[in-house]
C-alpha positions as CSV (number, residue, x, y, z in Angstrom):
1,M,-0.2,-95.0,-2.6
2,L,-2.7,-98.0,-4.7
3,T,-5.2,-95.7,-7.3
4,G,-7.5,-97.7,-9.7
5,T,-10.4,-98.8,-11.1
6,P,-11.4,-102.0,-11.2
7,T,-12.1,-103.7,-14.2
8,A,-13.0,-107.0,-12.7
9,A,-14.4,-108.9,-9.3
10,G,-12.0,-110.2,-7.4
11,T,-9.2,-111.4,-4.8
12,Y,-6.3,-110.0,-5.8
13,S,-2.3,-110.5,-3.8
14,F,0.8,-108.4,-5.0
15,T,4.3,-107.5,-3.3
16,V,5.9,-104.5,-2.5
17,T,9.6,-104.3,-2.2
18,A,11.6,-101.1,-1.3
19,T,15.2,-101.5,-0.9
20,D,17.2,-98.3,-0.5
21,S,20.6,-96.8,-2.3
22,A,23.1,-97.7,0.6
23,T,26.5,-100.3,0.6
24,P,25.8,-102.9,0.9
25,A,21.9,-102.3,0.4
26,Q,18.4,-103.0,2.2
27,S,15.5,-104.0,1.2
28,G,11.7,-104.8,3.6
29,S,8.7,-105.9,1.5
30,C,5.8,-107.1,2.7
31,S,2.6,-108.6,0.9
32,F,-1.0,-107.2,0.8
33,T,-4.3,-109.0,-0.5
34,V,-6.4,-106.4,-2.1
35,T,-10.4,-107.8,-2.7
36,I,-12.5,-106.1,-5.0
37,N,-16.4,-106.5,-4.9
38,G,-18.8,-106.4,-7.6
39,S,-21.3,-103.8,-8.7
40,G,-25.0,-103.9,-7.3
41,N,-23.1,-105.2,-3.2
42,G,-22.4,-101.8,-1.8
43,G,-19.6,-101.2,-3.9
44,G,-15.8,-100.5,-2.4
45,G,-14.1,-103.7,-1.6
46,G,-10.5,-103.8,1.0
47,L,-6.7,-104.2,1.7
48,R,-5.9,-106.3,3.5
49,H,-2.3,-106.7,4.9
50,P,-2.0,-110.4,6.2
């Protein structure tokens, strides 16, 4: 879950990585881009997984 209140419009990228507790550990990563629209143009935004 991604939560929060945007403070500035723009496009932001981040990567989520999950690692299990097995031996040997297994992990996976996924990159996302979130776009925050400025006020006055419908609000909202979007989340993309390229």
